[in-house]
C-alpha positions in Angstrom: 88.0 150.0 74.4 90.8 148.0 72.7 94.4 148.6 73.6 95.2 149.7 70.0 92.7 152.6 70.3 93.9 154.5 73.4 92.2 157.8 74.2 94.0 161.0 73.6 95.6 162.8 76.6 93.9 165.8 78.1 94.7 168.0 81.1 94.1 166.0 84.3 95.0 162.7 82.7 98.6 162.7 83.9 101.2 164.7 85.8 105.0 164.6 86.0 106.5 163.4 89.3 109.7 164.7 90.9 111.8 162.4 88.8 110.3 163.7 85.6 108.2 160.6 84.8 104.7 160.8 83.4 102.2 159.4 85.9 98.6 158.6 84.7 95.7 159.5 87.0 92.8 157.2 87.9 90.6 159.3 85.6 92.8 158.4 82.6 92.8 154.7 83.6 89.0 154.7 83.7 88.8 156.5 80.4 91.1 153.9 78.9 88.8 151.2 80.1 91.0 148.3 81.0 93.8 147.3 83.5 97.3 146.8 82.0 98.3 144.9 85.1 101.6 146.9 85.5 100.8 148.0 89.0 100.2 151.6 88.1 100.2 154.1 91.0 96.6 155.3 90.5 95.1 152.0 89.3 91.3 152.2 89.9 90.9 148.5 89.1 92.5 147.3 92.3 95.5 145.6 90.7 98.5 145.5 92.9 101.9 144.0 91.8 103.0 141.2 94.1 106.2 142.2 95.9 109.2 139.8 95.8 
């Protein structure tokens, strides 16, 4: 899937954390089909941001 054609959001694709931010689930990342390399909390592709 190309980044310009993202899947629509459905229940279970995200939740809101205590700070009010939308957090995508691993299920959504898999449905999206690629890693954005932003270090997402539930990244199923194994990408981890390097700490400073």
